[in-house]
N, C-alpha and C positions, 0 to 999 in steps of 0.2 A: 864344816860347810864353807863354801866359797860363794860370795855374791858377785856374779860375773858382770853385773851391769848396775851401777849406782852412781848417780850424778851428785855426789856429796861435795863437789866443788861449787855447786850453785849457791846463790845468795840465801836460799832458804835455810842453809846450815851455817851461816856466818856466825850466829850468836852462840851455837852450842856444838860445833863440829867435834871438838875434843870429847865431849860427853857422848855424842853419837858413836864415835869410834870405840870408846870404852864399852858402851852397851853392846856393841857388835862383838867385841872380844869375849865379853862375859856370856853371850848367848851361844858361843861356839863357832864364831866366824873366824876362819884362819886368814883369809885374804879378801880384799875388795878391789874390783877393777872399775876404774872410773873412765868411761869413754869421753873423748873430746866432742864438742859440738861445732864450735866456730873459732876462727883464728884469734879473735880478741881475748879469748880465755886461756890460750895455751900456756903463757908464762905463769899465770895464776895456778893453773892445773898442775904444772910441774912442781911449783913451790909446795903445793899441798901434798902431793903424793910423796915427795922427797922428805916430808916432815914426819912420816910414820912408817914403820917397817911392814905393816900389813897392806899398805896401799900400793896399787899399780895402776897403770892407765893405758888407754888406747889413744892414738893421735889420728885425726882425720877431719873431714868436713861433712857434716850432716847434709842431706839433700835440700833442706830448707835454705842452706847457705851456699848452694852449688854455684851461684853466680860469682862468689868470692874465690872459687878454687884456683882460677888461673893466676891471680896475683899472689896467692899464698902457697903455691905448690912447693916452693923452696923451703918454707918453714916446716911443712909436713915432712919433707925429705930429711931435714936436719934433726928435727925433734925425734924422728923415728929411730935415730941412732942411740938415744939415751937408754941407760940401763933399765929404767923402770917402765919403759914403753914396751908392752907385751902384745900389742895388736895395732892394726890400722882400723880405726873406727871412732866414732860411729859413722858409717857410710851407708849408701843405699839409694832407694827411690821412694818418693812419697807423692802419690797422685791425688791424695785426698785434698790437699791444699795446692795452691799454684804459686808458691813463693818463688819457684824457679821453673822455667819451661822444661818439659820432658827431655828434650834433646840435650839441654845443658846438664840436667841431672844424670843422664846416661853417660855423657862424656866424663863428668867428674867421677862417677862410680867406676867406670872402666879403667881410668887412669890410676885410681887408688888401688884397684885390684892388681894391676900390673906392678905397682910399687910394692904391694904386699908380697907378691911372688918373688920379686927381686930381693927383698929384705928377709925373705923366709919367715914372715910374720902372718899370723891368722888375721882374718877380718871379722869385725863385728858389724852385722848387716841389719839395717833398718828397712822395713817393708810395710808400706801402707797402700792398699788399693792398687798394687803394681805387680801382682803375681807373675803375669806372663812375661813382661819385659824384664823383671828381675831375674827369673830363672833362666831366661834365654841368654842374658848377658853373662850370668855365672857359667853357663854351659860353654859359651864362646871362649871364656878366659880359663876354663878348667883344663889344664895340661898335666895334671897330676901333682902340681906344686901348690895348688890353691886350697886352703883350708879355712874354716871359720864357723860362725854360728849365726843363724837367723834369730835375732833376739826378739823377745816378746811375741812369740809365734802365735798368730791368730787365724791362720789360713786353713784351707780344707785338707782332708786326708790325701787328696790327689797331689796337692802342693807339698805335703809332708813327704810323700814317697819320692817325688822328684828331688827334694832337698837331700834326703838320705842317700839317694843314688849318686849325688855329687860328692858324697863323703862329708857333708856338713853336719853339724850339731844343731839342735834347736833348744831354745831356753824359754821357760815359762815364768810368768810373773803373777802378781796378786790378783789379776782378773780371773784366774781359774777358780778362785774361791767365791766369786760372785754367784748369786742365785741364777741369774740369767746369763748364760754363756754356752757356746757350742763346742767347747774344747775337750770335753770329757772323752768323747770317742776318739779324738785325735791323740790324746795322751795315752789312751789304752793301746793305740797302734804304734806308739813310739817306743823303740827299744830303750831300755834303761841306760845302756852304754852310749846313747846319743843324746841324753838329756842334761842340760845345765840348769842351775837355779839362778834367779836374779830377782831384784826388787824393782829396778828402774826408778829408784828413789830420786826425787821426792814424790813421784807419781805412782799410780796403780796400787794404792794401799790395800792390802788384803783384809778380808774379814778376819778378826773382829775389830780392826782399827779403821775400817773404811770411813772416809770423810776427814781423816787426819793426815798430817804429813807422813809420808812413808820413809822408812829408814832401814839400813841393812840388817838390823837385829830381827826384823819381821820376816826374813827369808825362811825361817823355820815353818811359817804357816804354809808357804808354797810347798815345802818338802812334805808336810803332813798331808796336804791335799793330794799330791801325787801318790803318796803311799796309800791313801784311801781309794783313789780311783783305780790304781793298778793292783790293789789288794796284795801288797807286799809290805814287808817290815820297814818301819820308818828308818831304822839304823842302816838298812841296806840302801835306801834312797840317799841318805846323807853320805855314806861311804862311796857309793858309785858315782854320784854327781861330783863329789870332790875330786875323785880320781880322774873323771872326764875333764874337769876344768884344768887340773894340773897338767894333763897330757896335752890339751889343746894349746894352752898358753905357756907351756914349758916352765911352769912355776917352780917345780922342784929344782931344775937346773939353775934358774935365776936365784932361788933362795940360797943354794950352795955357793953361787958366785958371790953373793953379798956377804956370806959368812966368812969367806976366805979373803975377801978384798976390802971390805968396809967395816968400820966400827961405828960410824955415825952417818947420818944422812944430811945432805946439804939443805940449808934453810933458804937458799937463794935460787932463783931460776937459772937454768944452764945458759951459758954463753953460746949464742948461735953464730956459726960461721956460714955465711951464705955462699952456696955453690951453685953453679949453673945446672939446670935440669933440662933434659931433652924432651920431656913430655909436651905435647901440644893438644889443645882441645879446639873444637869447632867454635865459630862465633855463635852468639846467642841465636837460638832458633825459636820461632814462634809456633807453638803447637796449634794455634788457631788461625793460621794463614787462610785467607778466604778465596782468593783466585776468582772464579767465575760463578755468579749466582743469579737466581731469578726469584721473584716473589710476587705475591698479591699484596696490595696496599689498601687499607681501609682507614678512613679518617672522618672527622667532623669539622666542617668548615664554618668559620665565623667570617663574614664578609662586611667590610665597611666601605660604603660608597660615599665619595665626596663629590657633590654636585656644585659646580660654579654656574649660577644662573645669570643670564644676560639681563639687561634692563627690560622690564615688561610692565604691563598694566595690572597684573594679577597677583604676583608674589614678589616679596622683597628680593632684590638682586643680591648676589654674593654667594658665599659658600653654605651648603647645607649637607650635614653628615647623617647618613642612615646606616644603622648597624643591624645585621640579621645573624642569628646564631643557630647552631645545631643542624647545619645543612650537610647531608651525607656526601662524602667524596670517596671515590673508589677508582682503582686502576691496577697497574702492575709496574714492575721495575726490573731492569737488568743491571747487575753490578759487576765490577771488575776491580781487583786489588793489585795494582802494579807494585806496591810496597806494603810492608807490614803495617805501617802507620796510616795508610791512605786507602780509602775505597771510593771509586768514582761510580756514581749511580745515575742511570738514565730512567726517568720516571714519567709515566703518563697518568694523569688523574682527570676524572670527569665529575662535575658537580652541577646539579640542577637546582636552581633556587626558585621554588614555587612560592616562597613568601614574598617575592618581589611583586607578583601580581596583586596580592592582597594589599600590599602597602599603597598601591596607587589606584585603589577603587576598581581593581580588575580591568584597568585600561591597558595594561601591558601584559603580554604573555610571560611565562617563566623565563628567567635569565639562565642561559646555558654557558658554563665555563669549562674550558679545556686547558690543562696545564701540561706543558712539555718542559720538564726540569732536567738540567744537567747539574748535579751537585757533587761537591767534593766533601768527603767525611774524613776529618783529621782526628785520628784515634790517639787518645792520651796514653792508654795502657794496652798496646796490642797483644801482649802475652797474657792478659787476664782473662779469666772465664767470663767476667762481665766487663766489657770494654766501653768506655765513655768517649763520645766524639762530639766535635763541633762541626757545623755545616756552613758552607758558603758556595753559591753557584749562580747560574744564569737560568732564567725561565722565559719561555714564550707563552703568553696568556691570550687565548682566543675567547672572545665574548660574543654572544648572540642574544639579542633581546628585541622586543617589540612585536607587533602583529599587524595584520592587514586591517586598517580602519580607514574610514572615509577621508580623514584629513591627514593621515600618515602615509608616507610612501612605502611602508612595509617594515620588514625586519631590519634592524640595525646590527651590523657585524663590525667587529674591530679586532685587530691583533696588535698587541703591545709587547714590548720587551719588559723584563723585570729582573729583579735579583731575589734570591732566596737565601735565608740565613736560619740557623736553628741549632738545637742540641738534641742529643739522643743517646741511646745505649744499645749495644748488642749483647745478647746472652748466648755464648758460644757453646754448642752442644755437639761434640764429636760423635759420629756414628759410623758404622761400616760403609754407609752409602753416601758419605760426605758430611759436611758441616751444616747442621740445622741451627738457624739463628733467628729466634724471635727478636724483634727489634721494636723499640718504642721511641718516639721522638716528637718534637714540636717544631714545625716549619712555618716560617713567615714568608709570604710572597708580596713584593711591592711592585706595582706597575710603575715604570719610569715615565711613561707618557700618559696622556689622557685622550679620550675619544669624544668627538663632537657628535651630538645627537639632538633630537627634539624631545623635550620633556613634556609629556602629556599631563594636563591638569584639568580636572573636572570643575569648571567654574559655573556655579548655579545651573547645573544640568547640561551645560554646554562644554564640549571638549575643546580645550585650547592647547596649542603647542608652544612651548617656550624654548628658545635656543639655549643650549647648555653644554658644558664639557663635563665628562665623568672620569674620575680617577679612583681606582679600586685597590683595596688592601685586603689580603687574605691571611687568616691565621688557621692553620690546619694541624692539630694534634693527630698523630697517626700511629697505626700499628702495622707491622709487617711480619710475615713468616718467610724467611729467605732460605733457600736451599743452595749451598755452594757445592759445586761438583767436586768429587775427590780426584782432582788432577793437579799437576805441578808443571812448572816450566823452569 
């Protein structure tokens, strides 16, 4: 048997790697292929595979590290020339996590596919929640020279058929032994001459060792499960999957090469001679670009009125603060994102403070506030599924309060300038109809000026007016549901 995918260069094997390889040999493992993940481990990986005759490796950048591809492409190019490198991998797409934007992942994937064709090496492909983009990019690059395997295959039968049509193999790992999985029908549909075995050590440990660290010697459990599902002899599964692996990775030819040319394996990493590479990739792309959007806004306003009373015969002069909480605020907004890291938002909010009347013995009608905000949202992580932002902007605040009473001239209206500051977060949800973004934030609005008015005071049953200036502060936690149109510029 051949374990075509085992990360035994990882730190989980540092204490007993020799014993793990020994157990693998004793269980009938002829070869182990160790795919690379990230550039920082290349030298360590080469040292390990060069230390034992049954170890081989792939070289490449995993989609989680796609942002590193551009600066390390020369290393991949040069390491791919080494005798024990039998594949470009592990490469591919992973949309389950957002460690790298989709466009960057696709660029790195395509460039490594091109390199594999030029080097006449197979590819080891990682795929998670990216079926459509993955198969489409494989189709684009398939010119008859592209070969490889979709490792740890967990997709549908339809994806399987598309993969087989491209001439690719699929490999299965320990998850096919789990009680809850949907792969039995897929395995039944897969021709035996297109199946490879793998453990994906130290992950995906098969039953009966689930919960423990996985290792190559456990590959026999995957072979046994395939034999059971397909109702064929176990020895046939072992023989055919081994033949498939040798064919794909050219292991027979490489083994003969080593027999005739080497008697020992180097214990030191290979010397890398850097050469210029002509591949280019696009600059980082934000899959959650926002462009133009509209939303409904709902919040709860806490208002703090600061009154400065003039000298009078009824109340102490000076400042008086009155705070009122839980006042509904609602409105709408329009948004535009000129840059990935910036959203400019135009918002209107309306808030009716009925608590104001009760505060002053019903001598004043409700206080009506209108907010016209222009705010800039500076996004810390624009490529994230959840984007955190800070806010600063300008607000025009219109207030109207008072009522027609015998000693009052009527309603008092004022319009003041203000500033708004705050924090918030976008939850970016791509859909075929555009980007749907629930947003949650906390915004503070400060009036920069004050309005002059008469403060009505009920003095022993008689209404008196006291000259005063009012300055207002607003704290509005808010929620929005924004729809950004699927357009570009």
